[in-house]
BAFIVEX-774530 format. One line per 2 residues: number of its first residue (from 1); their letters; for each residue x, y, z of C-alpha. Coordinates in pm, 1 decimal. Layout:
BEGIN
NUM> A> X:Y:Z  ...
***
This chain:
BEGIN
1> MG> 3207.4:413.2:1284.5  3242.2:388.5:907.8
3> EA> 3145.0:659.8:663.1  2914.0:629.4:366.9
5> ME> 3065.2:622.6:22.5  3132.2:977.3:-90.1
7> SF> 2979.6:902.5:-430.5  2636.5:817.9:-288.9
9> DW> 2382.5:1058.7:-435.8  2027.3:1030.5:-303.5
11> IQ> 1867.1:1202.7:-604.7  2023.0:947.8:-839.3
13> FF> 1941.9:658.7:-606.1  1583.3:776.6:-572.8
15> EL> 1521.8:726.7:-944.7  1614.9:359.7:-900.1
17> VR> 1364.9:305.8:-616.7  1089.7:528.1:-757.1
19> PE> 906.5:228.0:-914.5  912.6:50.9:-576.1
21> LE> 772.7:358.4:-401.2  504.2:405.2:-667.5
23> KV> 392.9:43.0:-686.3  438.9:-98.2:-335.8
25> NA> 414.1:214.4:-121.4  156.0:373.5:-354.7
27> LA> 299.4:722.8:-308.0  121.7:1011.3:-479.7
29> SD> 314.1:1251.8:-704.1  360.0:1513.6:-429.8
31> EL> 483.8:1247.5:-186.4  730.7:1122.6:-446.6
33> AA> 855.2:1476.6:-505.1  897.8:1535.2:-132.3
35> TR> 1084.2:1204.2:-97.4  1313.4:1287.8:-387.7
37> DN> 1387.5:1630.0:-234.0  1447.1:1471.6:107.5
39> AV> 1179.0:1692.8:260.6  1032.0:1624.2:602.5
41> NG> 700.2:1524.3:445.4  862.0:1260.8:224.6
43> AE> 856.5:885.5:279.5  1047.6:758.2:581.6
45> CC> 1329.1:548.2:440.8  1697.3:463.0:467.1
47> VL> 1968.7:287.7:266.0  2213.0:27.6:401.6
49> EP> 2557.3:-56.4:258.6  2618.5:-432.8:274.4
51> ER> 2984.1:-379.7:179.9  3027.6:-179.1:500.9
53> NG> 2864.6:-418.1:745.8  2517.4:-291.3:667.6
55> CV> 2587.8:62.5:789.8  2347.2:341.8:701.9
57> AF> 2445.5:522.5:381.7  2143.1:749.9:389.7
59> AS> 1844.8:816.3:615.6  1570.9:1051.4:502.5
61> NS> 1503.3:1371.3:691.8  1153.0:1245.9:766.2
63> LA> 1279.6:923.4:924.7  1558.1:1090.9:1121.0
65> RD> 1317.8:1353.4:1251.8  1059.7:1093.1:1352.7
67> LG> 1328.0:899.8:1540.5  1451.5:1208.9:1721.5
69> AQ> 1789.6:1217.9:1545.3  1969.1:1462.8:1316.9
71> QE> 2012.6:1332.4:963.1  2389.0:1387.5:973.0
73> QT> 2409.9:1169.8:1284.8  2271.4:866.1:1105.4
75> VG> 2528.1:811.1:830.3  2769.4:529.9:911.4
77> RS> 2555.9:405.7:1200.5  2411.9:58.8:1227.4
79> LE> 2044.3:-19.4:1176.2  2038.5:-126.2:1540.9
81> WL> 2152.9:221.0:1652.8  1904.6:392.7:1425.3
83> LL> 1588.3:194.4:1488.3  1605.4:-76.3:1751.3
85> PD> 1563.6:-73.0:2131.4  1872.7:-17.6:2344.7
87> DL> 1762.9:-315.9:2554.3  1937.2:-590.0:2355.8
89> VL> 1756.1:-871.7:2535.9  1418.5:-716.9:2455.7
91> SQ> 1520.2:-647.7:2095.2  1634.7:-1006.1:2049.0
93> RM> 1308.9:-1139.7:2195.0  1081.8:-922.5:1981.5
95> NG> 1292.4:-869.3:1666.8  1540.5:-1156.7:1647.1
97> KE> 1418.0:-1344.6:1341.3  1316.0:-1026.1:1157.7
99> IV> 1659.6:-867.6:1195.0  1818.1:-1190.8:1074.7
101> KI> 1621.0:-1155.1:748.5  1777.2:-813.4:682.8
103> QK> 2122.0:-934.6:789.3  2099.4:-1230.9:550.7
105> MC> 1991.9:-997.5:271.3  2302.1:-783.1:333.1
107> EA> 2525.6:-1091.7:347.4  2376.3:-1230.2:25.9
109> CI> 2451.8:-900.5:-149.5  2826.7:-950.6:-104.1
111> SD> 2838.5:-1330.4:-124.4  2996.9:-1507.8:-422.7
113> SP> 2723.3:-1770.2:-417.1  2419.7:-1613.2:-249.7
115> DP> 2096.6:-1793.4:-171.7  1848.6:-1634.7:-417.6
117> AH> 1577.3:-1646.2:-152.6  1776.1:-1402.2:64.0
119> LE> 1788.5:-1146.7:-219.2  1412.4:-1132.6:-263.9
121> ST> 1225.1:-829.7:-134.8  1070.3:-881.6:205.9
123> TV> 867.1:-698.4:469.3  943.3:-726.3:841.0
125> LL> 757.1:-617.3:1153.3  987.6:-455.7:1407.6
127> LG> 969.6:-309.0:1755.2  1160.1:20.5:1728.0
129> ER> 1276.3:288.3:1970.2  1319.8:662.9:1929.6
131> RG> 1612.6:858.4:2073.1  1408.8:954.6:2379.2
133> GE> 1325.1:592.9:2459.3  969.3:590.7:2322.4
135> RF> 897.9:259.4:2150.5  687.0:197.3:1842.4
137> WA> 591.8:-72.5:1592.5  676.2:-40.4:1224.4
139> LL> 671.0:-236.0:899.3  996.2:-219.4:700.2
141> RA> 998.7:-308.3:333.4  1348.3:-421.2:227.4
143> CV> 1474.5:-464.7:-128.1  1813.6:-493.0:-297.8
145> VR> 1921.2:-213.0:-531.8  2238.2:-194.1:-740.3
147> YQ> 2378.2:156.0:-766.6  2712.8:249.7:-925.4
149> DH> 2804.7:-120.7:-938.4  2756.1:-160.9:-562.9
151> PY> 2473.0:-342.0:-381.1  2251.3:-150.7:-138.8
153> VF> 1949.8:-246.1:71.4  1666.5:4.3:54.5
155> LS> 1430.7:15.7:353.8  1100.2:204.4:349.3
157> TN> 934.2:244.9:688.1  562.0:244.5:767.7
159> ML> 475.8:334.2:1126.6  189.6:129.4:1272.4
161> NI> -94.5:273.9:1474.7  -104.3:-3.0:1734.7
163> PK> -55.4:2.7:2113.5  296.5:13.6:2248.2
165> LE> 460.2:-297.9:2391.3  408.9:-183.3:2752.2
167> VL> 34.9:-160.9:2676.5  17.6:-503.5:2513.9
169> EG> 223.5:-673.5:2785.9  188.5:-441.6:3082.5
171> VR> 482.7:-319.3:3288.7  517.1:-638.3:3492.6
173> PT> 399.1:-909.9:3255.1  362.4:-1269.4:3362.6
175> AE> 512.1:-1545.8:3150.3  161.5:-1623.6:3027.9
177> VR> 97.7:-1263.1:2918.1  435.0:-1246.7:2740.7
179> AG> 360.8:-1567.4:2557.8  24.9:-1426.5:2449.2
181> VE> 186.3:-1112.1:2308.8  451.0:-1315.3:2126.9
183> EL> 173.7:-1524.3:1969.5  -1.4:-1201.1:1864.9
185> IA> 313.7:-1062.6:1701.5  373.9:-1396.6:1526.5
187> EC> 18.4:-1381.1:1389.6  82.4:-1025.7:1267.8
189> RD> 399.3:-1138.9:1093.6  203.8:-1413.5:919.9
191> VV> -34.4:-1145.0:794.6  257.6:-931.0:676.7
193> AR> 405.9:-1227.5:486.9  93.1:-1264.4:273.2
195> SY> 102.7:-1126.1:-78.5  -90.6:-802.1:-40.1
197> SV> -6.5:-577.5:-333.8  59.9:-253.4:-145.1
199> MS> 201.7:-168.3:196.4  -114.0:11.3:307.1
201> EK> -300.1:-322.7:295.0  -35.8:-489.7:511.7
203> VK> -52.7:-196.8:755.5  -432.7:-209.8:782.9
205> KT> -450.3:-588.5:821.3  -184.5:-578.8:1094.3
207> ED> -358.0:-298.5:1282.0  -692.2:-484.4:1257.0
209> VV> -543.1:-801.9:1408.8  -401.3:-611.3:1705.5
211> AA> -720.4:-408.2:1756.2  -928.5:-727.3:1773.2
213> WV> -683.7:-878.2:2023.5  -697.4:-570.0:2248.3
215> KA> -1077.0:-551.5:2223.6  -1094.2:-910.1:2343.6
217> GQ> -945.0:-788.8:2673.3  -606.3:-958.4:2646.3
219> SG> -394.9:-643.2:2696.1  -161.3:-671.3:2995.4
221> AI> -181.5:-296.4:3067.3  -560.9:-306.9:3088.4
223> LE> -537.7:-590.1:3339.4  -278.9:-395.3:3542.5
225> NE> -487.6:-79.3:3529.2  -786.8:-269.3:3660.0
227> MR> -571.5:-370.7:3954.1  -416.9:-29.9:4031.5
229> AP> -746.9:154.9:3980.0  -1022.4:-94.4:4069.6
231> VV> -1391.2:-6.4:4048.0  -1485.8:120.8:4393.4
233> GK> -1754.9:374.3:4309.5  -2047.8:195.3:4145.4
235> DA> -2284.8:318.8:4415.6  -2138.5:669.9:4394.4
237> VK> -2196.0:678.9:4018.1  -2555.5:557.5:4060.2
239> SF> -2621.6:816.3:4329.7  -2473.8:1093.7:4115.0
241> ID> -2710.8:1003.7:3830.7  -3020.1:936.8:4044.6
243> KD> -2987.4:1267.0:4233.7  -2915.0:1459.2:3912.9
245> IL> -2602.5:1607.8:4073.7  -2470.1:1731.1:3739.2
247> NG> -2751.0:1987.0:3717.4  -2676.9:2084.4:4075.8
249> LF> -2308.7:2149.9:4003.0  -2366.6:2334.3:3675.0
251> RE> -2638.9:2563.6:3545.2  -2814.6:2462.0:3224.7
253> SE> -2630.0:2735.0:3033.7  -2296.7:2602.4:3164.5
255> IE> -2378.3:2248.2:3052.5  -2448.9:2384.4:2705.7
257> MM> -2116.4:2570.5:2711.8  -1941.7:2245.0:2806.5
259> RE> -2096.9:2070.2:2506.5  -1984.9:2350.8:2275.4
261> AE> -1629.5:2342.8:2412.3  -1612.4:1965.7:2370.5
263> ST> -1730.3:1992.0:2011.2  -1416.8:2195.8:1934.7
265> NS> -1192.7:1946.1:2120.8  -1076.5:2224.4:2351.6
267> MA> -1176.1:2082.3:2690.3  -1327.1:1782.0:2868.0
269> WL> -1488.0:1770.2:3213.6  -1468.3:1516.3:3496.0
271> VS> -1625.8:1495.4:3839.4  -1484.3:1293.1:4131.9
273> DL> -1667.8:1202.3:4452.3  -1463.1:1300.5:4760.4
275> ET> -1696.7:1119.3:4999.6  -1618.8:776.1:4853.0
277> RD> -1298.5:580.6:4910.5  -1032.5:637.6:4642.9
279> YP> -1221.2:939.7:4500.3  -1383.8:763.5:4200.5
281> LV> -1491.4:937.5:3881.6  -1869.6:977.0:3880.0
283> HI> -1906.3:1186.3:3565.5  -1694.7:1189.0:3247.1
285> SP> -1772.0:1395.2:2940.8  -1762.9:1212.6:2603.6
287> QF> -1464.9:1415.5:2479.8  -1244.7:1257.7:2746.6
289> ET> -1306.9:916.5:2589.9  -1185.7:1054.5:2256.4
291> VT> -870.3:1199.8:2415.1  -770.0:898.5:2624.8
293> GY> -898.6:601.5:2425.4  -1066.7:454.3:2734.9
295> EV> -1442.3:394.3:2722.7  -1648.8:607.3:2960.0
297> QW> -1820.5:304.7:3113.3  -1483.1:147.4:3191.5
299> ML> -1354.4:467.7:3357.6  -1659.2:541.7:3573.1
301> GR> -1619.7:432.9:3932.5  -1236.8:425.8:3918.0
303> NC> -974.9:665.5:4046.5  -815.2:847.4:3752.1
305> RF> -464.9:713.4:3832.6  -505.4:465.1:3545.2
307> LQ> -405.0:759.7:3322.9  -63.1:789.3:3483.8
309> PC> 229.0:622.4:3300.3  237.9:243.4:3336.7
311> DS> 608.1:260.7:3419.7  619.2:358.3:3788.0
313> GR> 972.3:496.1:3750.0  867.8:734.1:3473.1
315> ND> 557.1:827.7:3670.1  762.7:913.7:3979.3
317> VF> 1015.3:1120.2:3782.9  764.6:1322.4:3580.7
319> NG> 462.1:1333.1:3809.8  587.9:1278.7:4164.5
321> SE> 554.3:1639.6:4281.2  221.7:1687.1:4101.8
323> RK> 69.7:1374.2:4255.5  161.9:1509.7:4598.2
325> RI> 2.1:1847.8:4521.4  -319.7:1685.1:4396.8
327> AE> -335.8:1453.7:4701.0  -307.0:1757.0:4930.4
329> FC> -573.9:1936.4:4728.7  -814.7:1642.3:4748.9
331> SG> -769.8:1625.5:5125.7  -862.7:1993.5:5152.1
333> NR> -519.0:2122.7:5249.2  -450.6:2339.8:4941.3
335> GR> -747.0:2573.2:4905.5  -1042.3:2562.4:4670.7
337> TC> -859.5:2552.2:4335.3  -556.4:2375.2:4190.2
339> VS> -377.9:2370.8:3853.7  -170.7:2065.5:3760.4
341> LM> 26.4:1959.5:3454.0  51.1:1579.8:3434.4
343> LN> 223.2:1342.1:3197.0  -54.5:1094.4:3113.7
345> QK> -74.0:784.5:2896.6  -354.6:688.8:2661.4
347> AD> -504.0:344.1:2623.8  -278.8:278.6:2323.3
349> GD> 33.4:380.3:2517.1  86.5:724.6:2364.1
351> FF> 189.2:993.1:2611.9  18.2:1330.3:2633.9
353> WN> 44.3:1634.5:2859.1  -279.1:1694.9:3047.3
355> LL> -349.7:2037.1:3197.7  -597.5:1993.5:3482.5
357> LL> -795.1:2280.4:3635.5  -947.4:2157.0:3962.8
359> EH> -1200.8:2306.6:4202.3  -1386.2:2187.0:4513.6
361> KN> -1764.7:2201.6:4494.5  -2043.5:2093.4:4734.1
363> CA> -2383.6:1968.1:4622.6  -2664.9:1779.5:4797.2
365> GN> -2452.8:1735.6:5108.6  -2162.0:1577.8:4917.4
367> SY> -1815.9:1709.8:4829.8  -1695.4:1681.8:4471.6
369> II> -1400.6:1789.9:4262.5  -1474.7:1938.4:3923.2
371> AA> -1187.0:1897.4:3678.4  -1148.6:2056.8:3337.9
373> SK> -898.4:1857.1:3134.3  -712.9:2013.0:2841.8
375> QL> -477.1:1806.0:2626.9  -195.7:2041.6:2537.4
377> TL> -163.3:2053.2:2160.0  -14.0:2395.5:2085.5
379> HK> 333.8:2255.0:2140.2  240.2:1888.0:2151.8
381> EL> 544.1:1764.9:1962.2  776.5:2002.7:2144.7
383> LS> 645.2:1859.3:2470.3  676.2:1503.6:2339.3
385> MM> 1048.7:1567.2:2292.8  1055.7:1629.7:2666.6
387> NT> 929.2:1287.1:2765.2  1295.6:1189.6:2791.5
389> WD> 1467.6:1142.9:3125.6  1746.6:1398.2:3097.8
391> HR> 1783.4:1690.0:3339.3  1722.3:1951.1:3070.3
393> SL> 1381.8:1806.8:2979.8  1279.7:1784.8:3343.2
395> SY> 1387.5:2143.9:3406.2  1172.9:2259.9:3112.2
397> IK> 867.0:2085.3:3252.4  936.8:2224.5:3598.4
399> SL> 956.7:2580.3:3462.9  631.5:2534.7:3269.9
401> RE> 454.4:2407.4:3580.3  581.3:2702.6:3782.3
403> LF> 432.0:2944.2:3528.6  94.0:2770.1:3549.0
405> NK> 110.6:2765.3:3928.7  159.0:3143.4:3936.7
407> RE> -173.7:3181.1:3757.6  -353.3:2922.0:3971.7
409> PH> -579.4:3175.4:4148.8  -706.7:3301.6:3812.0
411> LS> -771.7:2970.6:3633.4  -1097.0:2781.2:3689.4
413> PM> -1264.2:2466.1:3551.9  -1606.2:2630.3:3549.5
415> PM> -1748.8:2661.6:3196.6  -1817.0:3034.7:3238.4
417> RI> -1439.3:3087.4:3265.0  -1336.8:2909.6:2943.7
419> TA> -1299.5:3232.0:2747.9  -1090.6:3389.8:3024.4
421> NE> -869.9:3081.0:3064.9  -747.6:3057.4:2706.1
423> PM> -550.8:3387.8:2690.3  -377.8:3304.0:3017.3
425> IA> -280.9:2957.2:2895.7  -145.8:3109.3:2571.9
427> EV> 42.6:3368.2:2778.0  206.7:3091.3:2979.1
429> FT> 333.9:2926.2:2662.9  465.8:3253.4:2524.1
431> EW> 654.6:3325.8:2845.9  780.9:2968.0:2866.7
433> SE> 892.3:2967.7:2502.5  1093.2:3284.1:2557.5
435> SI> 1246.9:3152.8:2879.7  1382.5:2837.7:2715.3
437> GQ> 1452.0:3003.6:2380.5  1827.7:3029.1:2424.7
439> DL> 1841.5:2655.3:2474.3  1632.0:2585.2:2164.5
441> SE> 1797.1:2812.9:1911.7  1685.6:2596.8:1617.1
443> FW> 1325.0:2681.6:1708.8  1376.6:3055.7:1659.5
445> EG> 1393.4:3274.8:1351.1  1487.9:3618.1:1478.9
447> DH> 1235.5:3711.5:1747.3  982.0:3455.9:1623.7
449> FV> 940.7:3125.9:1807.8  865.8:2875.0:1530.8
451> PP> 916.8:2523.3:1667.8  860.6:2237.6:1419.7
453> VG> 558.3:2110.9:1610.9  346.5:2010.3:1310.6
455> GM> 523.9:1692.7:1204.4  212.5:1476.7:1243.0
457> AV> 2.5:1726.6:1046.1  261.6:1714.6:765.2
459> KE> 243.3:1334.6:756.4  -136.7:1336.7:754.7
461> FA> -136.9:1577.0:457.6  74.2:1339.1:246.9
463> GT> -105.6:1261.7:-78.6  -357.9:1544.6:-30.8
465> WA> -199.3:1818.4:-242.3  -346.0:1699.9:-574.9
467> PL> -708.2:1666.7:-449.7  -678.0:2000.0:-263.1
469> LE> -559.4:2173.7:-579.1  -844.8:2017.1:-775.1
471> TA> -1091.1:2146.7:-514.2  -946.1:2499.1:-522.9
473> EA> -875.4:2514.0:-897.5  -1170.9:2739.4:-982.3
475> VI> -1079.1:2989.7:-709.1  -714.2:2999.0:-816.3
477> KK> -801.4:3053.2:-1182.8  -1049.6:3328.7:-1098.9
479> MH> -829.0:3516.1:-852.0  -492.2:3474.3:-1019.8
481> GI> -574.8:3418.4:-1386.8  -330.1:3133.6:-1431.0
483> RD> -321.0:2895.5:-1725.0  -363.8:2518.4:-1739.0
485> AT> 10.6:2468.9:-1796.1  83.9:2655.7:-1473.1
487> LS> -175.2:2445.6:-1290.2  -7.3:2132.6:-1421.1
489> SM> 328.7:2251.8:-1285.2  161.3:2332.0:-953.1
491> RD> 5.3:1985.4:-940.4  343.1:1816.5:-994.5
493> NT> 521.5:2078.7:-779.8  777.1:2145.7:-1050.8
495> DG> 932.3:2465.6:-1183.4  680.3:2691.6:-1353.7
497> GI> 414.5:2683.8:-1082.1  326.5:2970.4:-849.3
499> VC> 429.7:3060.8:-495.8  188.7:2883.6:-265.8
501> AV> 163.6:2693.6:61.4  -91.7:2497.0:262.4
503> AD> -147.6:2527.0:637.5  -345.1:2300.2:870.3
505> PT> -559.8:2513.9:1105.5  -639.1:2206.4:1317.3
507> GP> -270.5:2126.9:1373.7  -58.6:2268.9:1657.0
509> DC> 35.3:2630.6:1584.3  -133.4:2612.4:1238.6
511> PL> 169.7:2451.4:1071.8  261.7:2456.9:705.5
513> VF> 203.6:2112.1:556.4  300.7:2192.4:198.0
515> VS> 516.1:2453.9:24.1  567.9:2479.7:-349.0
517> RE> 904.3:2477.3:-521.4  845.2:2842.3:-616.1
519> FE> 792.2:2921.3:-245.7  1138.3:2783.2:-172.9
521> IL> 1290.9:2993.0:-451.9  1123.8:3319.5:-347.9
523> TG> 1173.8:3292.5:27.9  1499.6:3099.7:44.8
525> YK> 1343.6:2864.0:301.1  1361.9:2497.6:202.9
527> AS> 1068.3:2267.0:266.5  1285.9:2077.6:516.4
529> FA> 1280.4:2390.6:734.5  935.6:2531.4:659.0
531> LG> 715.7:2222.3:692.5  573.3:2169.3:1039.1
533> RN> 628.4:2533.3:1138.6  397.1:2832.4:1149.9
535> CR> 463.1:3069.3:858.2  549.9:3366.5:1082.5
537> FL> 918.1:3298.2:1011.3  855.4:3503.4:693.7
539> QP> 776.2:3815.7:894.2  1056.9:4065.0:966.8
541> NK> 1278.0:3913.7:1234.6  1252.5:4200.1:1482.5
543> KQ> 923.5:4179.7:1670.5  874.4:4552.0:1737.1
545> FN> 949.2:4646.3:1377.2  714.8:4373.4:1250.7
547> LM> 432.5:4491.7:1477.1  467.3:4845.1:1345.2
549> VN> 465.8:4746.0:977.3  244.0:4433.4:977.7
551> GD> 68.1:4434.1:1316.7  -298.1:4467.0:1215.1
553> EV> -253.6:4234.7:916.6  -95.4:3968.2:1135.1
555> AM> -382.3:3990.3:1386.2  -643.6:3942.6:1111.3
557> MR> -447.6:3652.1:960.9  -419.4:3487.1:1300.8
559> HF> -796.5:3505.9:1346.5  -856.4:3366.7:996.4
561> CS> -624.9:3071.2:1066.9  -687.0:2992.8:1432.2
563> EA> -1066.0:3040.8:1445.2  -1163.4:2817.7:1154.7
565> SD> -1515.5:2771.0:1295.3  -1581.1:3141.8:1228.1
567> FK> -1528.4:3093.0:853.6  -1712.8:2884.0:597.3
569> VG> -1536.0:2669.5:340.2  -1447.3:2897.8:51.9
571> SN> -1396.4:3203.8:274.3  -1094.7:3403.8:165.8
573> TI> -889.6:3701.6:274.1  -618.8:3920.5:116.4
575> HL> -329.2:4085.5:298.9  -36.7:4304.2:203.8
577> LL> 271.7:4215.6:406.9  632.1:4313.7:429.6
579> NE> 818.6:3980.6:438.3  1181.2:3877.6:468.8
581> SR> 1358.3:3600.6:283.5  1605.0:3380.2:467.0
583> SG> 1889.1:3600.2:339.6  1725.8:3905.1:498.7
585> ER> 1609.3:4058.5:169.7  1268.3:4217.5:206.1
587> FW> 979.3:4197.9:-39.0  613.6:4301.5:-61.9
589> NL> 388.8:3997.4:-41.3  26.2:4010.9:-154.4
591> LH> -115.1:3708.4:27.6  -446.0:3545.4:-68.7
593> MT> -574.0:3276.4:172.8  -873.6:3046.5:124.3
595> HV> -1039.9:2788.6:351.3  -1052.8:2460.1:157.4
597> DV> -1221.2:2132.7:254.6  -1062.9:1805.2:144.3
599> VG> -1254.3:1488.3:240.0  -1402.7:1657.1:544.6
601> RR> -1078.3:1815.4:667.2  -1015.2:2189.4:665.2
603> YI> -698.0:2338.0:518.6  -586.9:2690.6:428.2
605> LA> -443.6:2744.2:81.4  -217.0:3050.0:66.6
607> VQ> -111.0:3197.0:-268.7  163.5:3458.7:-255.5
609> TN> 243.3:3725.6:-511.8  574.8:3907.2:-497.0
611> LG> 461.1:4254.2:-604.1  807.2:4361.1:-709.8
613> LP> 732.9:4716.0:-593.9  1017.3:4954.9:-521.2
615> MP> 1153.4:4909.8:-169.6  1217.6:5241.6:6.9
617> AF> 1584.7:5290.3:91.3  1518.5:5308.8:463.4
619> LK> 1353.1:4964.1:449.4  1633.4:4805.1:252.3
621> NN> 1873.3:4892.6:533.1  1880.8:4599.9:773.9
623> NV> 1988.1:4837.7:1049.7  1637.2:4978.2:1049.5
625> NS> 1554.0:4698.3:1292.9  1785.3:4839.5:1557.5
627> TP> 1715.6:5212.6:1505.4  1483.1:5375.1:1765.8
629> LE> 1139.1:5370.8:1608.8  1054.3:5725.3:1712.0
631> QL> 1334.2:5846.8:1482.9  1196.0:5673.7:1177.7
633> DP> 959.4:5939.2:1046.4  957.5:5797.0:692.2
635> LV> 854.0:5460.6:834.0  566.1:5619.0:1026.5
637> DL> 446.9:5789.5:707.4  470.8:5460.6:520.5
639> CH> 263.3:5282.6:786.0  -13.7:5541.7:747.4
641> FL> -7.0:5487.9:370.2  -13.8:5108.9:412.2
643> AK> -313.3:5132.5:644.6  -511.9:5316.6:376.2
645> LR> -399.7:5078.7:101.1  -484.6:4771.3:309.2
647> GR> -825.1:4917.1:389.3  -900.2:4942.5:18.3
649> LQ> -785.5:4582.8:-36.2  -1034.6:4458.1:222.9
651> IM> -1331.3:4611.2:42.0  -1229.7:4507.6:-310.4
***
């Protein structure tokens, strides 16, 4: 494996491709800054060296992270290793001509008499594959750039929101189905080849073509699902509606609670008929359609096995034991309740972890199973890393299931138990996180578990910083008395701004989706670390010490961030915290947080002020973390003082 040229400098190279990123990729100023700084919320891109057989000279942190690789692993690798499926036959069938375009561009770069056509910028549609084996579709924009008298090929990547190949073709496609998919991809590539001015137009047109094709019922997976879960319960569905069984299974107040829970995307409900062959679904709440991508009318009357992974091998490995447990439960051999964690697959092919709370119920002489379905999102991306087939991933899932099983007698799908269920589910994740913590050291900062689970939220925030700042400008000026020049620096995220960050309360674990340059300077945490993580990594690393000094403040902040529905847009809160920089240096942080709405989406803008107050000697000593707390009388006195001071802040 070759190595990239030592003289390659991404910051310098970025300035050469900035016009391309501004014009063709239409990146906003904050996206450009993040790309320049190689932050995880920057554009996904890489650079190839034609003089070294097209090896990767640079891959952005955002691309490497999305592909499940470490950035340092990518340098010197081939594009095939980085992006393409391990199945060479499949890659040749789906990507052959597209890869040839990039190869010819690299060859033309080092040829004495190149074909000018091969040096022109081009966009290709590729089937890619992440490190864990999950496949995806992406558009790659390729252009030639000369840097330090050497030719390079710059590739910017745009992930497509279209169904995976196994959804388009099915797991066991016929020759006819394969031919249909190949015609679809050829049509998409014709669309990509048209002269749309920006990449977003190519992305949308491609996604529209595929969506129309799927809607026309040509998807191989849909056809296979209709075969493995045929409609057997039309009469059962009609009977359920005619006899008004729903109101027999649930009280009116419970039905209202179900609607409220669905409105917050926290839970969906299903009912299966145990008296009908294959236990068909006879009731499906609307939220389940949103989660799975399948229409309610298509699902009714079918067994829910259509949600299991299309690939029978993957299904057996990840769900084999759970399928057996559920089968025993349905037959009445496992008691009245059951808790199951299943790897499921949406209509577009995306995997998700589905926590099912099941309970037997009788009504009007019939036996039913009520199921509350919860898509796990708290550690969604952490769990998605575990869709791989290695023993470590499988052991993690097994340990998580065991923790849920221990609480099986106390978990229920009945709406009246929703409030009681949530703390237990959160407790399971806390216990599980701690149990696997030694294996996931990069997810910990001291005693705080801060996995980078908000990658998707970071991507979705791209381009939103400027409009968010414009929305919150009046509040910032009023509260912090800053000048227009400072606002300008904040807008461009350059030196001279203020310490601030943005969190997404709808994302898993309320992740940070933006941090200012001044935030990086004050805290010592780079955006590449901070983005996608909850901000608790700033709290003192020892949990017990942090609880003593910051406990009540942390609880109020958690409520402000995690219960967004309790707060109106514009609501704000102020907290005084003892924080730690990455070097371990402590500082007093006056934190002002505001709920901000940007185009209908809620964010939390946090502005930090380093008070620069004297730090008591006993707090400066890092050993304070390991000293028995009962011996720290000065610390106890300080906590009493802080409680009074914080109380005054809350009423100001």
